[in-house]
N, CA and C of each residue as an Amber inpcrd file, in Angstrom:
protein
   582
  22.7620000 -57.5460000  28.0870000  21.8230000 -57.0120000  27.1250000
  20.4430000 -57.5890000  27.4170000  20.3950000 -58.8490000  26.9820000
  19.2170000 -59.6660000  27.1640000  18.5320000 -59.9580000  28.4720000
  19.5890000 -59.7210000  29.6360000  19.0160000 -59.6170000  31.1040000
  18.4210000 -58.4420000  31.2410000  18.9180000 -57.2930000  30.5970000
  18.2190000 -55.9250000  31.1730000  16.8670000 -55.9890000  30.2690000
  16.6600000 -56.4970000  29.2130000  15.4530000 -56.5710000  28.4990000
  14.6270000 -57.5770000  29.2790000  14.8070000 -58.5030000  29.8230000
  14.0400000 -59.2540000  30.7110000  13.4630000 -58.5430000  31.7720000
  14.5930000 -57.7780000  32.4950000  14.0440000 -56.9810000  33.8220000
  13.2190000 -55.9530000  33.6040000  13.3790000 -55.3210000  31.9650000
  12.5850000 -54.4140000  31.8370000  10.8760000 -54.5340000  31.2480000
  11.1670000 -56.0980000  30.7970000   9.7300000 -56.4740000  30.6380000
   9.0260000 -57.1160000  31.9110000   9.7600000 -57.5070000  33.0920000
   9.3970000 -57.8320000  34.2840000   8.6430000 -56.5280000  35.0320000
   9.4310000 -55.5080000  34.9430000   8.9790000 -54.2270000  35.6850000
   7.5720000 -53.6240000  34.6850000   7.6700000 -53.8270000  33.5410000
   6.2590000 -53.5440000  32.7950000   4.8990000 -54.4740000  33.1880000
   5.4230000 -55.8710000  33.5970000   4.0890000 -56.6930000  33.9600000
   3.8410000 -56.3570000  35.1760000   4.6090000 -55.9260000  36.0790000
   4.5130000 -55.5520000  37.5270000   3.7620000 -54.1930000  37.6050000
   3.8050000 -53.4590000  36.8260000   2.9330000 -52.1930000  36.6800000
   1.9870000 -52.4040000  36.2180000   1.7580000 -52.9940000  35.1980000
   0.2760000 -53.5970000  34.5660000  -0.3090000 -54.2740000  35.7400000
   0.1910000 -55.2690000  36.1620000  -0.5970000 -55.9330000  37.5420000
  -1.0350000 -54.9700000  38.3720000  -0.1060000 -54.1240000  38.9280000
  -0.3980000 -52.8040000  39.7330000  -1.6460000 -52.1670000  39.7450000
  -1.6480000 -51.6270000  38.2000000  -2.8040000 -51.0870000  37.6560000
  -4.1200000 -51.7740000  37.8660000  -4.1940000 -52.8850000  37.3480000
  -5.2650000 -53.7730000  37.4500000  -5.5510000 -54.2410000  38.8590000
  -4.5710000 -54.3910000  39.7890000  -5.0320000 -54.2370000  41.1800000
  -5.5750000 -53.2130000  41.8730000  -5.1130000 -51.9780000  41.4850000
  -5.6600000 -50.6360000  42.0340000  -7.0480000 -50.4990000  41.2160000
  -7.2400000 -50.9280000  39.9520000  -8.5630000 -50.6530000  39.5850000
  -9.5930000 -51.5630000  40.1800000  -9.3790000 -52.7830000  40.5250000
 -10.1300000 -53.7680000  41.2100000 -10.2660000 -53.3720000  42.6490000
  -9.3190000 -52.9080000  43.2240000  -9.5910000 -52.2950000  44.6060000
 -10.7440000 -51.1260000  44.5030000 -10.5240000 -50.2950000  43.7500000
 -11.5590000 -49.0310000  43.5240000 -13.0830000 -49.8090000  43.2420000
 -13.0410000 -50.4800000  42.2660000 -14.3290000 -51.1210000  41.9050000
 -14.8750000 -51.7150000  43.3850000 -14.2860000 -52.5960000  43.8000000
 -14.7090000 -53.0790000  45.3350000 -14.9520000 -52.2410000  46.0190000
 -14.4890000 -50.9250000  46.2550000 -14.6870000 -49.8090000  47.0410000
 -16.0100000 -48.9880000  46.8070000 -15.9220000 -49.0000000  45.3610000
 -17.4560000 -48.2840000  44.8170000 -18.5920000 -49.4170000  44.8680000
 -18.3580000 -50.6030000  44.6530000 -19.5140000 -51.4680000  45.0870000
 -19.8370000 -51.4910000  46.4290000 -19.1850000 -51.1880000  47.3290000
 -19.3380000 -51.3060000  48.9770000 -19.8660000 -49.9730000  49.3310000
 -19.4890000 -49.0130000  48.5510000 -20.0940000 -47.4930000  48.8860000
 -21.3750000 -47.7000000  48.3640000 -21.9350000 -48.2000000  47.3390000
 -23.4590000 -48.2130000  46.6160000 -24.2300000 -49.3160000  47.4400000
 -23.6210000 -50.3980000  47.9000000 -24.4780000 -51.2790000  48.6590000
 -24.6620000 -50.8690000  50.0490000 -23.7740000 -49.9790000  50.6200000
 -24.0850000 -49.3600000  51.9670000 -25.0030000 -48.0730000  51.6540000
 -24.7860000 -47.4260000  50.6570000 -25.9900000 -46.1600000  50.5180000
 -27.3240000 -47.0260000  50.2090000 -27.3830000 -48.1380000  49.5590000
 -28.6000000 -48.6130000  49.4060000 -29.3430000 -49.1200000  50.7230000
 -28.3390000 -49.8590000  51.5910000 -29.1280000 -50.2190000  52.8380000
 -29.3090000 -49.0480000  53.7460000 -28.6720000 -48.2490000  53.7570000
 -29.0310000 -46.9470000  54.6200000 -30.2860000 -46.5440000  53.9930000
 -30.5140000 -46.1180000  52.6660000 -31.7380000 -45.5710000  52.3720000
 -32.9750000 -46.4120000  52.3540000 -32.8050000 -47.7060000  52.2810000
 -33.6860000 -48.6410000  52.5900000 -34.4340000 -48.8830000  53.9930000
 -33.3560000 -48.7890000  54.8540000 -33.6250000 -49.2580000  56.3210000
 -33.4560000 -48.4190000  57.2140000 -32.5310000 -47.4310000  57.2330000
 -32.2730000 -46.4060000  58.2010000 -32.8910000 -45.0140000  58.1420000
 -32.4400000 -44.3710000  56.2920000 -32.8860000 -43.1710000  56.5090000
 -33.5340000 -42.7300000  55.0790000 -33.9720000 -41.7490000  54.9720000
 -34.6700000 -41.4850000  53.6930000 -34.7820000 -40.1930000  53.5380000
 -34.3090000 -39.3470000  52.3790000 -34.5960000 -37.8250000  52.1630000
 -35.9070000 -37.6770000  51.5910000 -36.5980000 -36.7190000  52.3340000
 -37.8820000 -36.1470000  51.6940000 -38.1520000 -34.5180000  51.5850000
 -38.9900000 -34.3170000  50.8950000 -39.2710000 -32.8610000  50.9720000
 -40.5950000 -32.5490000  51.0900000 -40.6450000 -31.2460000  52.1380000
 -42.0630000 -30.6190000  52.5110000 -42.4060000 -30.2270000  51.3950000
 -43.7900000 -30.4980000  50.7680000 -44.5820000 -29.8580000  49.8010000
 -45.7860000 -29.3860000  50.4290000 -46.1990000 -27.9800000  50.6650000
 -47.3770000 -27.7680000  51.2290000 -47.2560000 -26.8980000  52.4560000
 -48.3950000 -26.7280000  53.1770000 -48.1440000 -25.8450000  54.3520000
 -48.8450000 -26.5130000  55.4380000 -49.1020000 -27.8990000  55.4400000
 -49.9610000 -28.5010000  56.4660000 -49.2170000 -28.4940000  57.7490000
 -47.8940000 -28.3790000  57.6890000 -47.0690000 -28.3960000  59.1350000
 -46.5890000 -27.1400000  59.5590000 -46.9500000 -26.0820000  58.9780000
 -46.3060000 -24.7980000  59.3630000 -46.9150000 -24.5220000  60.8370000
 -46.1320000 -23.9660000  61.8830000 -44.8550000 -23.1670000  61.6370000
 -43.7560000 -24.3410000  61.9880000 -44.0230000 -25.2280000  62.0280000
 -42.7390000 -26.2540000  62.5440000 -42.1580000 -26.8900000  61.1780000
 -42.7770000 -26.9990000  60.1560000 -42.0640000 -27.1700000  58.8660000
 -42.8600000 -26.5110000  57.6810000 -42.0150000 -25.9680000  56.7860000
 -42.1670000 -25.1930000  55.6660000 -42.2840000 -25.8230000  54.3440000
 -43.0580000 -25.4330000  53.5040000 -42.8410000 -25.7540000  51.8880000
 -41.5350000 -25.7200000  51.5530000 -41.1140000 -26.6560000  50.9810000
 -39.6270000 -26.7000000  50.5890000 -38.6260000 -27.0860000  51.4680000
 -38.8850000 -27.4520000  52.6200000 -37.9290000 -28.1220000  53.7230000
 -37.6220000 -29.5120000  53.2030000 -36.0350000 -29.5450000  53.3050000
 -35.6130000 -30.7580000  53.0400000 -35.3880000 -31.7360000  54.3970000
 -35.7250000 -33.0090000  54.4280000 -35.7510000 -33.5640000  55.6980000
 -35.0780000 -35.0370000  55.4560000 -34.3230000 -35.4040000  56.5860000
 -34.0890000 -37.0340000  56.5740000 -34.9630000 -37.7090000  57.4350000
 -35.7570000 -38.6520000  56.9090000 -36.5700000 -39.4730000  57.8650000
 -35.6580000 -40.7060000  58.4670000 -35.9600000 -40.6690000  59.9190000
 -35.2540000 -42.0650000  60.4590000 -36.3610000 -43.1000000  60.4480000
 -35.7970000 -44.2860000  59.7370000 -36.5740000 -45.2950000  59.4930000
 -36.5570000 -46.4650000  60.3280000 -35.4110000 -46.1830000  61.2470000
 -34.9490000 -47.4610000  62.0590000 -35.6170000 -47.3280000  63.5380000
 -36.0350000 -45.7840000  64.0620000 -36.7520000 -46.0970000  65.1850000
 -37.6770000 -46.7350000  65.7510000 -38.6850000 -46.8850000  64.7900000
 -39.7880000 -47.5670000  65.0030000 -39.7670000 -49.0680000  64.9530000
 -38.5750000 -49.5410000  64.6350000 -38.3940000 -50.9930000  64.4750000
 -37.7230000 -51.4270000  65.9050000 -37.3400000 -50.6590000  66.8160000
 -36.9870000 -50.8660000  68.0260000 -37.8160000 -50.1120000  69.1440000
 -38.7050000 -49.2240000  68.7580000 -39.4470000 -48.3580000  69.7720000
 -40.6320000 -48.1090000  69.2670000 -41.8770000 -47.7900000  70.1660000
 -43.2290000 -47.1400000  69.7390000 -43.1340000 -45.8000000  69.2350000
 -44.0160000 -45.4840000  68.5400000 -44.2770000 -43.8560000  68.0490000
 -44.9270000 -43.3920000  69.3950000 -44.5480000 -42.2600000  69.7320000
 -45.0740000 -41.5720000  70.6530000 -45.7570000 -40.2860000  70.1160000
 -46.7040000 -39.9130000  71.2100000 -47.5470000 -38.6160000  70.8980000
 -46.4450000 -37.3940000  70.6240000 -46.9810000 -36.5000000  69.7530000
 -46.4190000 -35.4430000  69.0480000 -44.9650000 -35.9220000  68.2890000
 -44.7990000 -37.2070000  68.0570000 -43.8330000 -37.6150000  66.9490000
 -44.1840000 -36.9110000  65.6240000 -43.3670000 -36.3610000  64.7530000
 -43.5530000 -36.0110000  63.4730000 -43.3250000 -37.1290000  62.3750000
 -44.3110000 -37.7770000  61.9380000 -44.0440000 -39.0880000  61.1390000
 -44.4460000 -38.8510000  59.6350000 -43.7410000 -39.5360000  58.9370000
 -43.9580000 -39.6300000  57.3910000 -44.7440000 -40.7710000  56.8570000
 -45.6820000 -40.9620000  55.9870000 -46.3090000 -42.0920000  55.6140000
 -46.9210000 -42.1390000  54.4470000 -46.8370000 -43.0820000  53.5130000
 -47.4780000 -42.6960000  52.1180000 -48.7350000 -42.5110000  51.9140000
 -49.3200000 -41.7040000  50.8730000 -50.7970000 -41.3950000  50.8220000
 -51.2470000 -42.6050000  50.0800000 -52.2270000 -43.3290000  50.4610000
 -52.8280000 -44.7970000  49.9670000 -53.4320000 -44.3780000  48.4810000
 -53.6730000 -43.2110000  48.0750000 -54.4900000 -42.8330000  46.8450000
 -53.4610000 -42.3990000  45.7020000 -52.0310000 -42.0810000  45.8300000
 -51.2600000 -41.6240000  44.9530000 -49.8800000 -42.1020000  45.1060000
 -49.5410000 -42.9090000  44.2500000 -48.2120000 -43.4710000  44.2270000
 -47.0030000 -42.4780000  44.2220000 -46.2160000 -42.8930000  45.1810000
 -44.9310000 -41.8500000  45.4840000 -45.3710000 -40.5420000  46.2230000
 -46.1860000 -40.4860000  46.6480000 -46.8290000 -39.2940000  47.7430000
 -46.8520000 -39.4850000  48.9870000 -45.9490000 -38.6840000  49.7190000
 -45.9360000 -38.7420000  51.1620000 -46.4240000 -38.0450000  51.9180000
 -47.0550000 -38.1440000  53.0050000 -47.7440000 -37.0750000  53.6980000
 -46.7140000 -36.9190000  55.2270000 -46.8350000 -35.8870000  55.7540000
 -46.0060000 -35.8180000  57.0000000 -47.0350000 -34.9130000  57.9650000
 -47.0720000 -35.6510000  59.0470000 -48.0010000 -34.8760000  60.2520000
 -47.5880000 -35.5220000  61.4630000 -48.3450000 -35.0040000  62.5340000
 -47.9590000 -35.3030000  64.0420000 -48.9630000 -36.2330000  64.6580000
 -48.3490000 -37.0540000  65.4120000 -49.1350000 -38.0240000  66.0100000
 -49.8790000 -37.6210000  67.2740000 -51.3890000 -37.6350000  67.1760000
 -52.1120000 -36.8110000  68.4530000 -52.6190000 -38.0190000  69.1030000
 -53.1720000 -39.2060000  68.6000000 -53.6460000 -40.1770000  69.0760000
 -52.9350000 -41.4830000  69.0350000 -52.8100000 -42.1140000  70.1390000
 -52.0200000 -43.3830000  70.4960000 -52.9500000 -44.5300000  70.3940000
 -52.5220000 -45.8640000  70.1020000 -53.2050000 -46.8920000  70.1570000
 -54.1910000 -47.3170000  71.5210000 -55.4260000 -47.6030000  71.3530000
 -56.3490000 -47.9080000  72.6260000 -56.8950000 -46.4780000  73.1120000
 -56.5940000 -45.5090000  72.5950000 -56.9230000 -44.1760000  72.9960000
 -58.2740000 -44.0360000  72.2030000 -59.2570000 -43.1730000  72.7490000
 -60.3030000 -42.5950000  71.8610000 -60.2540000 -40.9810000  71.6630000
 -60.2870000 -40.6430000  70.3410000 -60.0250000 -39.4400000  69.9130000
 -61.0580000 -38.5860000  69.2980000 -61.6030000 -37.6090000  69.9420000
 -62.5820000 -36.6560000  69.2400000 -62.0120000 -35.3020000  69.2170000
 -62.7550000 -34.3890000  68.0980000 -62.3190000 -32.9750000  67.9700000
 -63.7760000 -32.1890000  68.1050000 -63.7430000 -31.5410000  69.0800000
 -64.7750000 -30.8020000  69.5090000 -64.5170000 -29.3570000  69.8140000
 -65.2510000 -28.4100000  69.6010000 -65.1880000 -26.9680000  69.6220000
 -63.6640000 -26.6920000  69.2200000 -63.2610000 -27.3150000  68.3170000
 -61.8990000 -26.8430000  67.6720000 -60.7840000 -27.2230000  68.4260000
 -60.9220000 -28.4530000  69.3610000 -59.8710000 -28.9510000  70.0060000
 -59.8590000 -30.3630000  70.0710000 -58.5840000 -30.7840000  70.0850000
 -58.5770000 -32.3210000  70.4570000 -58.7840000 -33.0560000  71.8920000
 -59.5600000 -33.9860000  71.9460000 -59.9740000 -34.6600000  73.0730000
 -59.4370000 -35.9590000  73.1410000 -58.6550000 -36.3250000  74.0290000
 -58.3200000 -37.9140000  74.2090000 -59.0140000 -38.6720000  75.3360000
 -59.5860000 -39.6670000  75.2630000 -60.4650000 -40.2650000  76.1850000
 -61.2840000 -39.1120000  77.1010000 -61.8330000 -38.3020000  76.2670000
 -62.6470000 -37.2200000  76.9330000 -61.9590000 -36.1010000  77.6450000
 -60.6370000 -36.1200000  77.6100000 -59.9960000 -35.1650000  78.3170000
 -59.6520000 -34.0870000  77.2290000 -59.3510000 -32.9560000  77.2820000
 -58.8900000 -31.8630000  76.6710000 -57.3600000 -32.2300000  76.5340000
 -56.7590000 -32.2370000  75.1690000 -55.4500000 -32.4390000  75.3400000
 -54.6000000 -30.9800000  75.2990000 -54.4230000 -30.7140000  76.5560000
 -53.8620000 -29.1470000  76.8960000 -52.5220000 -29.0760000  76.2440000
 -51.7360000 -30.2070000  76.3550000 -50.2950000 -30.2520000  76.0940000
 -50.0900000 -29.9290000  74.6130000 -51.0960000 -30.0810000  74.0540000
 -50.8570000 -29.8740000  72.4130000 -50.5990000 -28.4640000  72.0620000
 -49.4190000 -27.9720000  72.0300000 -49.1580000 -26.7670000  71.8830000
 -48.6190000 -26.2900000  70.2580000 -48.7430000 -27.4300000  69.7120000
 -48.3520000 -27.3970000  68.0090000 -49.3720000 -27.1520000  67.0620000
 -50.7040000 -27.0750000  67.3480000 -51.9790000 -26.6090000  66.6970000
 -51.5570000 -25.2270000  66.3710000 -51.8010000 -24.6860000  65.1050000
 -51.8210000 -23.3320000  64.9780000 -52.7550000 -22.6520000  65.1670000
 -53.7720000 -23.3240000  65.2700000 -55.0370000 -22.7090000  65.5220000
 -56.3780000 -23.4800000  65.7230000 -57.6000000 -23.0980000  66.3080000
 -58.5990000 -23.9440000  66.6980000 -58.9990000 -24.5460000  65.3710000
 -59.2850000 -26.0880000  65.3560000 -59.7440000 -26.5490000  63.9260000
 -61.3160000 -26.3270000  63.8290000 -61.5660000 -25.8860000  62.5050000
 -62.7930000 -25.4250000  62.0060000 -63.5440000 -26.8240000  61.7370000
 -63.0750000 -27.5780000  61.0640000 -63.6150000 -28.8220000  60.7920000
 -63.0990000 -30.0770000  61.3410000 -64.0930000 -30.7420000  62.2770000
 -63.5960000 -31.9260000  63.0780000 -63.6370000 -33.2290000  62.1230000
 -64.3000000 -32.9930000  60.9370000 -64.1150000 -34.2640000  60.0700000
 -64.8590000 -35.5300000  60.6770000 -64.1350000 -36.5890000  60.3280000
 -64.5490000 -37.7350000  61.0200000 -64.2490000 -38.0770000  62.4470000
 -63.6940000 -36.8380000  63.2030000 -63.5650000 -36.9870000  64.5800000
 -64.5160000 -36.3840000  65.1980000 -65.3320000 -35.7780000  64.4320000
 -66.8570000 -34.9990000  65.4010000 -67.4340000 -35.9690000  66.3740000
 -67.0610000 -37.5830000  66.0130000 -67.5210000 -38.5520000  66.7520000
 -66.6190000 -39.2210000  67.3520000 -66.7400000 -39.7870000  68.5040000
 -65.4600000 -40.2260000  69.2250000 -64.9130000 -41.5800000  68.2620000
 -63.4430000 -41.5450000  68.1300000 -62.7960000 -42.4700000  67.2000000
 -62.1590000 -43.5120000  68.2090000 -62.2830000 -44.6740000  68.5980000
 -61.5850000 -45.7140000  69.3360000 -60.4670000 -45.9220000  68.4460000
 -59.1920000 -45.9860000  68.8340000 -58.1260000 -46.4710000  68.1060000
 -57.7670000 -47.9700000  68.2880000 -57.3640000 -48.7260000  67.5710000
 -57.2080000 -50.1700000  67.6970000 -55.9030000 -50.2870000  68.1560000
 -55.3170000 -51.5100000  68.4820000 -54.2320000 -51.6060000  69.1840000
 -52.9170000 -51.1250000  68.4460000 -52.8150000 -51.1200000  67.1480000
 -51.7480000 -50.3450000  66.5330000 -52.3160000 -49.5430000  65.4270000
 -53.0180000 -48.7150000  66.1570000 -53.5760000 -47.4040000  65.0810000
 -53.1800000 -46.3230000  65.8280000 -52.9560000 -45.1920000  64.9470000
 -52.5570000 -43.6750000  65.3820000 -53.6200000 -42.7070000  64.5960000
 -53.9210000 -41.5800000  65.5030000 -54.3010000 -40.6010000  64.7270000
 -53.6640000 -39.3940000  64.6060000 -53.6490000 -38.6660000  63.6430000
 -52.5780000 -37.6880000  63.2330000 -53.3640000 -36.3830000  62.6810000
 -52.6470000 -35.5550000  62.8470000 -53.0590000 -33.8430000  62.5500000
 -51.6250000 -33.2930000  62.0440000 -52.0500000 -32.2500000  61.0870000
 -51.1550000 -31.4860000  60.7950000 -51.0340000 -30.3010000  61.6830000
 -50.1190000 -29.5730000  61.8170000 -49.8600000 -28.2950000  62.6310000
 -50.6030000 -26.9320000  62.2090000 -50.7760000 -27.0700000  61.0040000
 -51.7130000 -25.8970000  60.3990000 -53.0520000 -26.4290000  60.0570000
 -53.7680000 -26.6200000  61.0460000 -54.7460000 -27.5740000  61.5310000
 -55.8480000 -27.3650000  60.2560000 -56.0670000 -26.2140000  60.0100000
 -57.2880000 -25.9410000  58.9370000 -56.8500000 -25.9540000  57.5930000
 -55.7950000 -26.1860000  57.3680000 -55.0270000 -26.3000000  56.0100000
 -54.2010000 -27.6900000  56.0710000 -54.8350000 -28.6000000  56.5480000
 -54.3480000 -30.1140000  56.7360000 -55.1040000 -31.1400000  56.3110000
 -54.6000000 -32.0140000  55.4640000 -55.2940000 -33.3600000  55.0690000
 -54.8370000 -34.3500000  56.0420000 -55.4550000 -34.6310000  57.0850000
 -54.9480000 -35.8220000  58.1740000 -56.0210000 -36.7570000  58.5450000
 -55.9220000 -37.3450000  59.5190000 -56.7740000 -38.2050000  60.0310000
 -58.1980000 -38.0760000  60.2070000 -58.5530000 -36.4890000  59.8480000
 -59.8000000 -35.8990000  60.2010000 -60.5100000 -36.3540000  58.9270000
 -59.9280000 -36.4500000  57.6750000 -60.0700000 -36.4980000  56.4170000
 -60.1060000 -38.0460000  56.3620000 -61.6300000 -38.8100000  55.6120000
 -61.5550000 -39.9680000  55.3170000 -60.2290000 -40.5200000  54.1810000
 -60.1320000 -39.6670000  53.4480000 -58.8780000 -39.9370000  52.1870000
 -57.8050000 -40.3940000  52.9430000 -57.4650000 -39.9440000  54.4240000
 -56.2430000 -40.4110000  55.0560000 -56.6710000 -41.2020000  56.2020000
 -57.6180000 -41.0120000  56.9050000 -58.2250000 -41.6000000  58.0220000
 -57.2610000 -42.1630000  59.2110000 -57.2150000 -43.1820000  59.8100000
 -56.4230000 -43.4270000  60.8740000 -55.5150000 -44.4290000  60.1850000
 -54.3110000 -44.3810000  60.7790000 -53.1230000 -45.0160000  60.3130000
 -52.8280000 -46.1040000  61.4020000 -52.3800000 -47.1990000  60.6160000
 -51.7790000 -48.3250000  61.4270000 -50.0260000 -48.3640000  61.4740000
 -49.6060000 -49.0030000  62.3620000 -48.1220000 -49.0330000  62.8300000
 -47.3440000 -49.3500000  61.3990000 -47.7560000 -50.1040000  60.4270000
 -47.2480000 -50.6430000  59.2150000 -47.2210000 -49.2710000  58.1770000
 -48.0800000 -48.3530000  58.5320000 -48.2090000 -47.2690000  57.3580000
 -47.0250000 -46.4800000  57.8520000 -46.5950000 -46.2670000  58.8570000
 -45.5280000 -45.3000000  59.1270000 -44.1590000 -45.8500000  58.4320000
 -43.7770000 -44.6060000  57.7140000 -42.3770000 -44.9070000  57.0070000
 -41.3100000 -44.5950000  57.8170000 -41.5090000 -43.6430000  58.8320000
 -40.2600000 -43.3690000  59.9360000 -40.7010000 -42.0200000  60.4370000
 -39.9610000 -41.4240000  61.3480000 -39.9250000 -40.1550000  62.0980000
 -39.0220000 -38.9090000  61.3110000 -39.6650000 -37.8660000  61.0540000
 -38.8930000 -36.8980000  60.7690000 -37.8040000 -36.5470000  61.7220000
 -36.4490000 -36.6110000  61.3970000 -35.3080000 -36.6300000  62.3410000
 -34.6080000 -35.2680000  62.0920000 -34.0350000 -34.8750000  60.8420000
 -33.1930000 -33.7940000  60.7040000 -33.6060000 -32.9260000  59.2990000
 -33.6770000 -31.5280000  59.7160000 -34.0640000 -30.7420000  58.5210000
 -32.6960000 -30.3270000  57.8370000 -32.3260000 -30.8110000  56.5890000
 -31.0470000 -30.5940000  56.0020000 -31.0380000 -29.1580000  55.0570000
 -32.2950000 -28.7350000  54.8210000 -32.3010000 -27.3610000  54.1090000
 -33.6720000 -26.8650000  54.1060000 -33.7500000 -25.6880000  54.1260000
 -32.6650000 -24.4330000  54.1080000 -31.7330000 -24.5180000  55.3580000
 -30.3910000 -24.0180000  54.6190000 -29.0910000 -24.2320000  55.6840000
 -29.5330000 -23.5580000  56.9860000 -30.3910000 -22.3920000  57.0080000
 -30.2640000 -21.5640000  58.0610000 -31.0740000 -22.0110000  59.2360000
 -32.1690000 -23.2040000  58.7300000 -32.8620000 -24.0740000  59.6380000
 -32.2230000 -25.4470000  59.9600000 -30.8890000 -25.5470000  59.4210000
 -30.6010000 -27.0300000  59.6550000 -30.4290000 -27.4240000  60.9740000
 -30.8130000 -28.5760000  61.3690000 -30.8580000 -29.3630000  62.5770000
 -31.6010000 -30.1700000  62.9540000 -31.7110000 -30.8180000  64.2720000
 -32.6920000 -32.0250000  64.6190000 -34.0870000 -31.3500000  64.9050000
 -35.0530000 -32.1160000  64.4170000 -36.3980000 -31.6910000  64.4110000
 -37.0080000 -31.7270000  65.7460000 -37.4580000 -30.9990000  66.5240000
 -38.2360000 -31.0480000  67.8040000 -39.3890000 -31.4800000  67.7240000
 -39.8790000 -32.5960000  68.4740000 -40.7460000 -33.6900000  68.5660000
 -41.5200000 -33.1590000  69.6190000 -41.1570000 -32.7090000  70.7160000
 -41.9210000 -32.7150000  72.0040000 -41.6030000 -31.6740000  72.4810000
């Protein structure tokens, strides 16, 4: 009888150890998931929501995007990339625009069109309309070694590099490249940059 009691107590101890072992396993699993989520959101990607109409017809108000924060660690931004950057005068506000001018180029807006190094940027098929206001780009702007000139696709309804409050961006200003639209679901997919 005492032997049976000892066996029952041993079984109970083993069950208790098994429960604690399983709880510990779940805790480790949860910590790994939280850690990986933090690393992904900090260094790889970030969810952002389009607010406003400055990128129509490419992106619309309310679109939810995933921003690729990794690409520019290994490669250079290219003309027509759609990028996200923080607005310098308002905390937690991000702008989304299209790169038009690259480092070393001279940008000017004249007669409603963008000119790069004195040549009309004919491949710019994204601008929804001729630009009414050239802003600071009414005079040629020579971009430095790591400077970028950006425009919204809805050119006459966009605060972009023509506006002194946005101005010319540097490489360190670029949070990342718009990568995937995740909402609305009927527009789900990779965002076209070129």
